[in-house]
C-alpha positions as CSV (number, residue, x, y, z in Angstrom):
1,X,0.0,0.0,0.0
2,X,2.8,2.4,0.9
3,X,4.6,1.7,-2.4
4,X,1.4,2.3,-4.3
5,X,0.8,5.6,-2.6
6,X,4.4,6.6,-3.2
7,X,4.0,5.9,-6.9
8,X,0.8,8.0,-7.0
9,X,2.6,10.9,-5.2
10,X,5.6,10.6,-7.5
11,X,3.3,10.8,-10.5
12,X,1.4,13.7,-9.1
13,X,4.7,15.6,-8.5
14,X,5.9,14.8,-12.0
15,X,2.8,16.1,-13.7
16,X,2.3,19.1,-11.3
17,X,5.3,21.0,-12.6
18,X,4.0,20.5,-16.2
19,X,0.6,21.8,-15.2
20,X,2.2,24.8,-13.4
21,X,4.1,25.8,-16.5
22,X,1.3,25.2,-19.1
23,X,-1.5,26.8,-17.1
24,X,0.2,30.2,-16.7
25,X,-1.5,33.2,-18.3
26,X,0.4,34.6,-21.3
27,X,-0.8,37.9,-22.6
28,X,2.0,38.2,-25.2
29,X,3.9,40.9,-23.2
30,X,7.4,40.1,-22.2
31,X,8.1,40.7,-18.6
32,X,11.9,40.5,-19.3
33,X,13.2,43.3,-21.5
34,X,16.6,41.5,-21.6
35,X,17.3,38.2,-23.3
36,X,16.3,35.1,-21.3
37,X,17.8,32.4,-23.5
38,X,21.2,32.3,-25.3
39,X,22.9,30.1,-27.9
40,X,26.6,29.9,-27.1
41,X,29.5,27.6,-26.9
42,X,28.7,24.6,-24.7
43,X,30.5,24.1,-21.4
44,X,31.1,20.5,-22.5
45,X,34.4,20.3,-24.4
46,X,34.0,19.6,-28.2
47,X,30.1,19.6,-27.9
48,X,29.6,22.6,-30.1
49,X,26.8,24.9,-29.3
50,X,24.7,24.8,-26.1
51,X,21.7,26.8,-24.8
52,X,21.8,28.8,-21.6
53,X,19.2,30.5,-19.5
54,X,19.7,34.2,-18.9
55,X,17.4,34.2,-15.9
56,X,16.8,32.0,-12.8
57,X,14.4,29.2,-13.7
58,X,12.3,27.3,-11.3
59,X,11.3,23.7,-11.6
60,X,8.5,23.4,-14.1
61,X,9.3,26.6,-16.1
62,X,9.4,26.5,-19.8
63,X,12.9,26.7,-21.1
64,X,11.9,28.5,-24.3
65,X,9.1,29.2,-26.7
66,X,7.4,26.0,-27.9
67,X,8.8,24.1,-30.8
68,X,7.2,22.8,-33.9
69,X,7.6,19.2,-35.0
70,X,8.0,18.3,-38.7
71,X,7.2,14.7,-39.7
72,X,9.8,13.0,-42.0
73,X,8.0,10.3,-43.9
74,X,9.5,6.8,-44.0
75,X,13.1,7.8,-44.8
76,X,14.4,4.2,-44.9
77,X,11.9,3.6,-47.8
78,X,12.2,6.9,-49.7
79,X,15.9,7.6,-49.1
80,X,17.3,4.1,-48.8
81,X,21.1,4.3,-48.4
82,X,21.3,7.9,-49.4
83,X,23.9,9.2,-47.0
84,X,23.2,12.8,-48.0
85,X,20.3,12.5,-45.6
86,X,21.4,9.9,-43.0
87,X,24.7,11.2,-41.9
88,X,23.5,14.4,-40.3
89,X,19.7,14.6,-39.9
90,X,19.6,11.3,-38.1
91,X,21.7,12.9,-35.3
92,X,19.0,15.6,-34.7
93,X,15.7,13.7,-35.0
94,X,13.5,11.8,-32.7
95,X,11.7,8.5,-33.2
96,X,8.2,9.2,-34.3
97,X,6.9,7.2,-31.3
98,X,8.4,9.7,-28.9
99,X,5.9,12.3,-29.8
100,X,3.0,10.1,-30.7
101,X,3.6,10.5,-34.5
102,X,3.9,6.7,-34.9
103,X,0.1,6.5,-35.4
104,X,0.4,8.9,-38.4
105,X,3.3,7.4,-40.4
106,X,4.7,3.8,-40.5
107,X,8.4,4.3,-40.2
108,X,9.1,8.0,-39.9
109,X,11.1,10.4,-37.8
110,X,10.2,13.6,-35.9
111,X,12.2,16.7,-36.6
112,X,11.8,18.9,-33.6
113,X,12.9,22.4,-34.7
114,X,14.1,24.3,-31.7
115,X,15.0,23.5,-28.2
116,X,13.9,19.9,-28.6
117,X,17.1,19.2,-30.7
118,X,19.5,21.8,-29.3
119,X,20.4,20.9,-25.6
120,X,23.5,18.9,-24.9
121,X,23.4,15.9,-22.6
122,X,25.2,15.9,-19.3
123,X,24.0,13.0,-17.1
124,X,25.3,14.6,-14.0
125,X,23.1,17.6,-14.4
126,X,20.0,16.7,-16.4
127,X,17.7,19.7,-15.8
128,X,15.1,19.7,-18.6
129,X,12.9,17.4,-20.6
130,X,10.2,17.6,-23.2
131,X,6.8,17.9,-21.6
132,X,4.0,18.9,-23.8
133,X,1.1,17.5,-21.8
134,X,-2.3,18.4,-23.0
135,X,-2.9,21.2,-20.5
136,X,-6.6,21.5,-21.3
137,X,-7.2,17.9,-20.4
138,X,-5.5,18.2,-17.1
139,X,-6.2,21.7,-15.8
140,X,-9.9,21.1,-16.3
141,X,-9.8,18.6,-13.5
142,X,-7.9,21.0,-11.1
143,X,-5.8,17.9,-10.5
144,X,-7.0,16.5,-7.3
145,X,-5.1,13.5,-8.7
146,X,-6.2,10.5,-6.5
147,X,-9.8,12.0,-6.2
148,X,-10.4,12.4,-9.9
149,X,-8.9,9.2,-11.0
150,X,-10.8,7.3,-8.4
151,X,-14.0,8.9,-9.7
152,X,-13.0,7.8,-13.2
153,X,-12.7,4.2,-12.0
154,X,-9.0,3.6,-12.4
155,X,-5.7,4.0,-10.6
156,X,-3.5,6.9,-11.6
157,X,0.2,6.1,-11.8
158,X,3.4,6.7,-13.8
159,X,1.9,4.7,-16.7
160,X,-0.7,7.4,-17.2
161,X,2.0,10.1,-16.9
162,X,3.9,8.5,-19.7
163,X,0.9,8.7,-21.9
164,X,0.7,12.5,-21.5
165,X,4.3,13.5,-21.6
166,X,5.8,14.5,-25.0
167,X,2.5,14.8,-26.9
168,X,2.4,18.0,-29.0
169,X,-0.7,19.8,-29.9
170,X,-2.1,19.3,-33.4
171,X,-4.1,21.9,-35.4
172,X,-3.6,24.2,-38.4
173,X,-4.4,27.5,-36.7
174,X,-8.0,27.5,-37.9
175,X,-7.3,26.5,-41.5
176,X,-9.1,23.6,-43.1
177,X,-8.2,21.5,-46.1
178,X,-11.7,22.0,-47.6
179,X,-11.1,25.8,-48.2
180,X,-7.6,26.8,-47.3
181,X,-4.7,26.3,-49.7
182,X,-2.2,27.0,-47.0
183,X,-3.1,24.0,-44.8
184,X,-0.6,21.6,-46.3
185,X,2.3,24.1,-46.4
186,X,3.2,23.9,-42.7
187,X,3.2,21.4,-39.9
188,X,0.2,21.1,-37.5
189,X,2.4,19.6,-34.8
190,X,3.2,22.4,-32.4
191,X,3.4,23.7,-28.9
192,X,6.0,21.1,-28.0
193,X,7.6,22.6,-24.8
194,X,10.8,21.8,-23.0
195,X,10.3,22.2,-19.2
196,X,12.8,22.3,-16.4
197,X,13.0,19.4,-14.0
198,X,15.0,21.3,-11.4
199,X,15.9,24.9,-10.6
200,X,18.5,26.4,-12.9
201,X,20.4,29.5,-12.0
202,X,20.9,32.3,-14.5
203,X,23.9,31.4,-16.7
204,X,23.2,27.6,-16.4
205,X,23.4,25.4,-19.5
206,X,20.3,23.4,-20.4
207,X,20.9,19.6,-20.4
208,X,18.4,17.0,-21.6
209,X,18.8,13.2,-21.6
210,X,19.6,11.6,-24.9
211,X,19.3,8.1,-23.3
212,X,22.2,5.7,-22.7
213,X,21.7,4.0,-26.0
214,X,22.6,7.2,-27.9
215,X,26.1,7.3,-26.3
216,X,26.6,3.5,-26.5
217,X,26.0,3.6,-30.2
218,X,28.4,6.5,-30.7
219,X,31.2,5.3,-28.3
220,X,33.9,5.7,-30.9
221,X,32.9,9.3,-31.5
222,X,32.1,10.6,-28.0
223,X,34.1,8.2,-25.8
224,X,33.1,6.9,-22.3
225,X,30.5,9.4,-21.3
226,X,29.4,8.7,-17.7
227,X,25.8,7.9,-17.0
228,X,23.7,8.6,-13.9
229,X,24.6,5.3,-12.3
230,X,28.3,6.0,-12.7
231,X,28.0,9.1,-10.5
232,X,26.2,7.0,-7.9
233,X,29.0,4.4,-8.0
234,X,31.5,7.2,-7.5
235,X,29.6,8.4,-4.5
236,X,29.9,4.9,-3.0
237,X,33.6,4.8,-3.8
238,X,34.1,8.2,-2.1
239,X,32.6,6.9,1.1
240,X,35.2,4.1,1.1
241,X,37.9,6.5,0.2
242,X,37.1,8.7,3.2
243,X,37.2,5.7,5.5
244,X,40.6,4.7,4.2
245,X,42.1,8.2,4.3
246,X,40.9,8.7,7.9
247,X,42.2,5.3,9.0
248,X,45.7,5.9,7.7
249,X,45.9,9.7,8.3
250,X,48.9,10.6,10.5
251,X,49.5,13.8,12.3
252,X,52.9,14.2,10.7
253,X,51.4,13.9,7.2
254,X,48.5,16.3,7.0
255,X,48.6,16.1,3.2
256,X,48.0,12.4,3.2
257,X,44.4,12.6,1.9
258,X,45.4,14.9,-0.9
259,X,48.3,12.7,-1.8
260,X,46.0,9.7,-1.8
261,X,43.6,11.5,-4.0
262,X,46.4,12.4,-6.4
263,X,47.1,8.7,-6.7
264,X,43.5,8.0,-7.5
265,X,43.4,10.7,-10.1
266,X,46.6,9.4,-11.7
267,X,45.0,6.0,-12.0
268,X,41.5,7.2,-12.7
269,X,41.0,5.0,-15.8
270,X,39.9,7.9,-18.0
271,X,38.8,5.4,-20.7
272,X,36.0,4.2,-18.4
273,X,32.7,5.8,-17.6
274,X,33.3,5.3,-13.8
275,X,36.7,7.1,-14.1
276,X,35.2,10.0,-16.0
277,X,32.5,10.4,-13.3
278,X,35.1,11.2,-10.6
279,X,35.3,14.7,-9.2
280,X,37.6,16.9,-11.2
281,X,39.7,18.3,-8.3
282,X,40.6,17.6,-4.7
283,X,38.3,20.4,-3.6
284,X,35.4,18.9,-5.7
285,X,36.1,15.5,-4.0
286,X,35.7,17.1,-0.6
287,X,32.4,18.8,-1.7
288,X,31.2,15.5,-3.2
289,X,31.2,14.0,0.3
290,X,28.2,16.3,1.1
291,X,26.5,17.0,-2.2
292,X,27.4,14.0,-4.4
293,X,29.8,13.7,-7.3
294,X,27.2,14.8,-9.9
295,X,26.5,18.1,-8.2
296,X,30.2,19.0,-8.2
297,X,29.9,19.4,-12.0
298,X,27.4,22.3,-11.6
299,X,30.0,25.2,-11.5
300,X,31.6,23.8,-14.7
301,X,28.2,24.1,-16.5
302,X,27.8,27.8,-15.8
303,X,28.5,31.0,-17.8
304,X,28.1,34.5,-16.3
305,X,25.3,36.5,-17.7
306,X,27.8,39.1,-18.7
307,X,29.7,36.5,-20.8
308,X,26.5,35.4,-22.4
309,X,25.5,38.9,-23.4
310,X,28.9,39.4,-24.9
311,X,29.5,36.0,-26.5
312,X,26.0,34.4,-26.9
313,X,23.2,35.0,-29.4
314,X,19.7,35.7,-28.1
315,X,17.2,33.0,-28.8
316,X,14.0,34.6,-27.5
317,X,13.7,37.9,-29.4
318,X,10.7,36.4,-31.2
319,X,7.8,34.2,-30.1
320,X,5.2,32.2,-32.1
321,X,1.6,33.3,-32.6
322,X,-1.2,33.2,-35.2
323,X,0.1,35.0,-38.3
324,X,-1.5,38.1,-39.7
325,X,-1.2,36.4,-43.1
326,X,-4.4,34.4,-43.8
327,X,-2.9,31.2,-45.2
328,X,0.4,31.2,-43.3
329,X,-1.0,29.6,-40.1
330,X,1.5,30.7,-37.4
331,X,4.0,33.4,-37.5
332,X,6.9,34.9,-35.5
333,X,6.4,38.1,-33.4
334,X,8.9,40.3,-31.7
335,X,9.1,39.7,-27.9
336,X,10.8,43.0,-27.4
337,X,12.1,46.0,-29.4
338,X,14.7,45.0,-32.0
339,X,16.8,47.8,-33.4
340,X,17.7,48.0,-37.1
341,X,20.7,45.7,-37.6
342,X,19.9,43.8,-34.4
343,X,19.6,40.1,-34.1
344,X,16.1,38.7,-34.6
345,X,17.2,35.0,-34.2
346,X,20.2,32.8,-34.7
347,X,20.1,30.0,-37.2
348,X,22.6,27.2,-36.9
349,X,22.3,25.1,-40.0
350,X,21.8,21.4,-40.8
351,X,23.0,21.0,-44.4
352,X,21.9,18.6,-47.1
353,X,24.2,18.3,-50.1
354,X,21.6,17.0,-52.5
355,X,18.0,18.1,-52.4
356,X,16.9,14.9,-54.0
357,X,17.4,13.4,-50.5
358,X,14.0,15.0,-49.7
359,X,12.2,13.4,-52.6
360,X,9.1,11.2,-52.1
361,X,8.6,8.4,-54.5
362,X,5.7,6.4,-55.8
363,X,5.2,2.6,-55.3
364,X,6.1,0.3,-58.1
365,X,4.1,-2.7,-59.3
366,X,6.2,-5.0,-57.0
367,X,5.6,-2.7,-54.0
368,X,9.1,-1.3,-54.0
369,X,10.2,2.3,-54.5
370,X,9.7,3.6,-58.0
371,X,12.5,6.1,-58.6
372,X,10.9,7.2,-61.9
373,X,7.8,8.4,-60.1
374,X,8.5,11.5,-58.0
375,X,5.3,12.3,-56.1
376,X,6.4,15.1,-53.8
377,X,9.0,16.4,-51.3
378,X,9.4,16.1,-47.6
379,X,7.7,18.9,-45.6
380,X,11.0,19.9,-44.0
381,X,11.9,21.5,-47.4
382,X,9.5,24.4,-46.6
383,X,11.6,25.3,-43.6
384,X,14.9,25.3,-45.4
385,X,16.9,27.6,-47.7
386,X,18.3,26.9,-51.2
387,X,19.4,28.4,-54.5
388,X,18.0,27.8,-58.0
389,X,21.5,26.9,-59.2
390,X,22.4,24.4,-56.5
391,X,21.4,21.1,-55.0
392,X,22.4,22.3,-51.5
393,X,19.6,22.7,-48.9
394,X,20.3,24.6,-45.7
395,X,17.9,24.1,-42.7
396,X,18.0,26.3,-39.6
397,X,17.0,24.3,-36.6
398,X,16.1,27.0,-34.1
399,X,12.6,27.9,-33.0
400,X,10.8,30.2,-33.3
401,X,12.8,31.3,-36.4
402,X,10.9,28.5,-38.2
403,X,7.7,30.6,-37.8
404,X,9.1,33.6,-39.8
405,X,6.8,34.1,-42.9
406,X,7.2,35.6,-46.3
407,X,6.5,39.2,-47.3
408,X,8.1,40.6,-50.4
409,X,6.4,44.0,-50.1
410,X,7.5,45.0,-46.7
411,X,10.0,42.6,-45.0
412,X,11.5,43.8,-41.8
413,X,14.3,41.2,-41.6
414,X,16.8,39.3,-43.7
415,X,19.3,36.5,-43.4
416,X,23.1,36.9,-43.4
417,X,25.9,34.6,-42.7
418,X,26.9,34.6,-39.0
419,X,30.0,36.5,-38.0
420,X,33.2,34.7,-38.5
421,X,33.8,34.6,-34.7
422,X,30.5,32.8,-34.1
423,X,31.0,29.4,-32.4
424,X,30.4,26.4,-34.7
425,X,30.4,28.6,-37.8
426,X,33.2,27.8,-40.2
427,X,33.4,30.6,-42.8
428,X,35.9,28.6,-44.9
429,X,33.2,26.1,-45.6
430,X,31.7,28.7,-47.9
431,X,34.7,28.3,-50.1
432,X,34.4,24.5,-50.3
433,X,32.5,22.5,-52.9
434,X,29.4,20.4,-52.6
435,X,31.3,17.2,-52.2
436,X,32.9,18.6,-49.1
437,X,29.4,19.2,-47.6
438,X,28.4,15.7,-48.6
439,X,31.3,14.1,-46.7
440,X,31.3,16.4,-43.7
441,X,29.2,14.7,-41.0
442,X,28.9,17.6,-38.6
443,X,27.2,21.0,-38.2
444,X,29.5,23.9,-39.0
445,X,27.5,26.7,-40.6
446,X,25.2,29.3,-39.1
447,X,23.1,32.2,-40.3
448,X,21.6,35.2,-38.5
449,X,18.1,36.7,-39.0
450,X,18.8,40.5,-38.8
451,X,16.3,43.3,-38.5
452,X,16.3,45.6,-41.6
453,X,14.5,48.3,-39.7
454,X,13.3,48.9,-36.1
455,X,10.8,46.2,-35.1
456,X,8.4,47.0,-32.3
457,X,7.2,44.5,-29.6
458,X,4.3,42.4,-30.9
459,X,5.1,43.1,-34.5
460,X,5.2,40.2,-36.9
461,X,8.6,39.4,-38.4
462,X,8.9,38.8,-42.2
463,X,11.6,38.0,-44.6
464,X,11.5,37.8,-48.4
465,X,11.6,34.2,-49.5
466,X,12.6,35.3,-53.0
467,X,10.9,35.7,-56.4
468,X,11.2,32.0,-57.3
469,X,9.3,31.0,-54.1
470,X,6.6,33.6,-54.8
471,X,6.1,32.4,-58.4
472,X,5.8,28.8,-57.2
473,X,3.3,29.8,-54.5
474,X,1.1,31.9,-56.8
475,X,1.1,29.0,-59.3
476,X,0.1,26.6,-56.5
477,X,-2.8,28.8,-55.4
478,X,-4.0,29.1,-59.0
479,X,-4.0,25.3,-59.6
480,X,-5.1,24.2,-56.1
481,X,-8.4,22.5,-55.5
482,X,-9.6,20.9,-52.3
483,X,-8.9,17.1,-52.0
484,X,-11.8,14.7,-52.4
485,X,-13.8,14.2,-49.3
486,X,-12.2,17.3,-47.6
487,X,-15.6,18.7,-46.5
488,X,-16.1,15.7,-44.2
489,X,-12.5,15.7,-42.8
490,X,-12.0,16.4,-39.1
491,X,-8.7,15.6,-37.3
492,X,-9.0,13.1,-34.5
493,X,-7.8,15.7,-32.1
494,X,-11.1,17.5,-32.5
495,X,-13.4,14.7,-31.4
496,X,-15.6,15.4,-28.4
497,X,-16.7,13.1,-25.7
498,X,-18.6,10.9,-25.3
499,X,-17.3,8.7,-28.1
500,X,-20.1,7.4,-30.3
501,X,-20.9,3.7,-30.3
502,X,-21.1,1.7,-33.5
503,X,-24.9,1.9,-33.3
504,X,-24.9,5.7,-33.0
505,X,-22.5,6.0,-35.9
506,X,-25.0,4.5,-38.3
507,X,-26.9,7.7,-38.2
508,X,-24.0,10.0,-37.2
509,X,-20.8,8.5,-38.6
510,X,-17.3,9.8,-37.9
511,X,-15.2,11.0,-40.8
512,X,-13.4,8.2,-42.7
513,X,-10.0,9.3,-41.4
514,X,-10.9,8.4,-37.8
515,X,-9.7,5.1,-36.2
516,X,-9.8,3.8,-32.7
517,X,-7.1,1.7,-31.0
518,X,-7.2,-0.2,-27.8
519,X,-4.3,-1.7,-25.8
520,X,-4.8,-5.4,-26.4
521,X,-2.0,-7.9,-27.2
522,X,-3.5,-10.7,-29.2
523,X,-1.5,-13.9,-29.7
524,X,-2.4,-16.8,-31.9
525,X,-4.5,-19.3,-30.0
526,X,-5.6,-16.8,-27.5
527,X,-9.2,-17.6,-26.4
528,X,-12.0,-15.2,-27.2
529,X,-13.9,-13.6,-24.4
530,X,-14.5,-10.5,-22.3
531,X,-12.0,-8.9,-19.9
532,X,-12.2,-6.1,-17.5
533,X,-9.7,-3.4,-18.3
534,X,-6.5,-3.3,-16.2
535,X,-4.4,-0.1,-16.1
536,X,-1.1,-2.0,-16.6
537,X,-2.3,-3.1,-20.0
538,X,-1.3,0.3,-21.4
539,X,2.1,-1.3,-22.0
540,X,0.6,-3.8,-24.5
541,X,0.6,-3.3,-28.3
542,X,-2.4,-1.6,-29.8
543,X,-5.3,-3.2,-31.7
544,X,-8.0,-1.7,-33.9
545,X,-11.3,-1.5,-32.0
546,X,-14.7,0.0,-31.9
547,X,-17.1,1.4,-29.2
548,X,-19.8,-1.0,-28.3
549,X,-21.3,0.9,-25.4
550,X,-20.7,4.0,-23.2
551,X,-21.6,4.6,-19.6
552,X,-21.3,7.7,-17.5
553,X,-19.4,6.8,-14.3
554,X,-19.0,10.1,-12.6
555,X,-18.0,13.8,-12.9
556,X,-14.7,15.6,-12.9
557,X,-13.9,18.7,-10.7
558,X,-15.7,20.9,-13.3
559,X,-18.8,18.7,-13.1
560,X,-18.2,17.4,-16.6
561,X,-19.2,13.8,-17.2
562,X,-16.6,11.0,-17.1
563,X,-17.3,8.0,-19.2
564,X,-16.3,4.3,-19.2
565,X,-16.5,2.3,-22.4
566,X,-16.9,-1.3,-23.6
567,X,-14.7,-1.9,-26.6
568,X,-14.7,-4.7,-29.2
569,X,-11.5,-5.6,-30.9
570,X,-11.7,-5.7,-34.7
571,X,-10.9,-8.9,-36.5
572,X,-8.7,-9.4,-39.6
573,X,-11.7,-9.0,-41.9
574,X,-12.9,-5.8,-40.3
575,X,-9.6,-3.8,-40.2
576,X,-9.7,-1.0,-42.7
577,X,-6.8,0.2,-44.9
578,X,-4.8,2.9,-43.3
579,X,-4.8,1.5,-39.8
580,X,-1.8,0.1,-38.0
581,X,-1.7,-3.7,-38.3
582,X,0.4,-6.4,-36.7
583,X,1.4,-9.7,-38.1
584,X,-1.0,-11.6,-35.9
585,X,-4.6,-10.4,-36.4
586,X,-7.7,-11.7,-34.5
587,X,-9.4,-14.3,-36.8
588,X,-12.7,-13.4,-38.3
589,X,-15.7,-14.4,-36.2
590,X,-14.0,-14.2,-32.9
591,X,-15.2,-11.8,-30.1
592,X,-12.6,-10.1,-28.0
593,X,-14.2,-7.5,-25.6
594,X,-12.8,-5.1,-23.1
595,X,-15.1,-3.6,-20.5
596,X,-14.7,-0.7,-18.1
597,X,-12.2,1.0,-20.4
598,X,-11.4,4.6,-19.4
599,X,-11.2,7.3,-22.1
600,X,-7.5,7.8,-21.6
601,X,-6.9,4.2,-22.6
602,X,-8.6,4.6,-26.0
603,X,-6.4,6.1,-28.7
604,X,-8.5,8.1,-31.2
605,X,-6.3,8.7,-34.1
606,X,-6.2,9.7,-37.8
607,X,-5.5,6.9,-40.3
608,X,-2.0,6.5,-41.5
609,X,-1.0,9.4,-43.9
610,X,-4.4,11.0,-43.7
611,X,-3.3,14.2,-42.0
612,X,-2.8,17.4,-43.9
613,X,1.0,17.0,-43.9
614,X,0.8,13.9,-46.1
615,X,-1.7,15.0,-48.8
616,X,-0.9,14.9,-52.5
617,X,-0.7,18.2,-54.2
618,X,0.8,19.8,-51.1
619,X,2.9,23.0,-51.5
620,X,6.6,22.3,-51.2
621,X,9.3,24.8,-51.9
622,X,12.5,26.0,-50.2
623,X,13.0,29.6,-49.2
624,X,15.6,31.2,-51.6
625,X,18.9,32.7,-50.6
626,X,20.0,35.8,-52.4
627,X,22.6,35.3,-55.1
628,X,25.1,37.6,-53.4
629,X,25.4,35.5,-50.2
630,X,25.1,32.1,-51.7
631,X,28.6,30.6,-52.3
632,X,29.5,30.3,-56.0
633,X,31.3,27.0,-55.2
634,X,28.0,25.4,-54.3
635,X,26.3,26.4,-57.6
636,X,26.5,22.9,-59.2
637,X,23.4,23.1,-61.5
């Protein structure tokens, strides 16, 4: 019982700091006239760029403005062994399952543009993690956690927390495919926030966990990076070290402990993770006796705010909001006054040597990739820069610079190459050829978005995407027509409770793009029957299902009804195209029923590739760099 209560309390605390951050009022005004977030050289040697807070952050604070997530469709199928893509983008992407995108594409990746792909990892000082819980679902219950979940008829625990964390919002800012040509031109996955998991003082570097597997896979590149458990092992070692030093300390050798520590450091086995977790100095070792080895690394992760203002680039001069341009969706707005010539946003670059790496191909008669049928481009192209005479594509990966829209009549910003002194910007790359970019598997270029006139707080920021882009957009608008069935389309995220039963759907059907999934792990030979839902089943694989019945079981804190469902698993003859399927399907004619299923345990999703990002006839075009700043050595067309 105590363990169960502890698990509930732990889950409550975990979610509470997410709720605190996401429920704060934001009227668009910036309470901090000075920069709050900086891009600068990391405190980790050879780690490149890092991000630093310019203000004190408390646990649960948002690190930065929310990110967007751009889906990358089935790269293993479309790109195959094309190393133009794999060698660099793969280092800065997430698995689609980490943001719930695995229901939308079969084998894709999630490109998180912004803080989601920018922090470095220091296991001693992990202080942030992605946490886009759906605030409206949680705040509405005022979060009396045990009370509410008891009313709903199930136990709340860390399993439920895992369902909520790292789920972005999804919408297209009021646009709809039935009437808005701009709907397919930008990603609907947004509001992905990185939140602090502990207090971070001003000047502290932001660290997020990459997971141990990331470092194990790259051991030859990054070496023996210590994990959390290695710092714990060092703490145990230091306790033994203290006993030994006290036991053999003599009054005529007051430096014995220091001498003994010097021996340890000389034999520290730097090629091991344990050795690299040892305190870095004698004084740190002494401090570690009280605060732990990991915490002794904190001073080494700090920059002074004066240093950041002098050497860093501000990342929060702009913030996202609904664009003033009708078909643009979201835009970037000034958080504070930006003087002419001032920095709007930094833009470190992920480069692609050959734009064909973003091609989407049709399916041949044998089901394989048909290289002669080019059916489109990856959506990420719309967030990148290029040149009409080059195959090179340059993709900034900071947010909210990804929100900056096009205005050729009155732009108030432009892009320039970053100053030669900018960390992780190698100006000599601009003199190299395309083959150099293709074989250089690291980031080494950066642009700056610069104000071309004074920009006032709250004003939307625009750049000129170039005449080629504008011609392509105008042609797309002229030729565009709504896709078939678009009038009936509604994304799964818009469905309201209670969910309709199969009987109710006869007269009031859901759109064809909607599919229901339940957690049910069928194995061949498994007997049919009816089972009462158990919360731990959320770890099982999903199975297509339908609503048989719905029962009101209580109310939440806002007196809104709470429902419980009876769900029937679909058999192999009932599963529709476009749904996730596994090798072992339930045989036709069998009945597999789940009763007392809470709403949170039912995944209501769009069918595979049915969202706006994956439609045919979508607008795809890179932003164009001016001829006078695009290197001549890259003009290979």
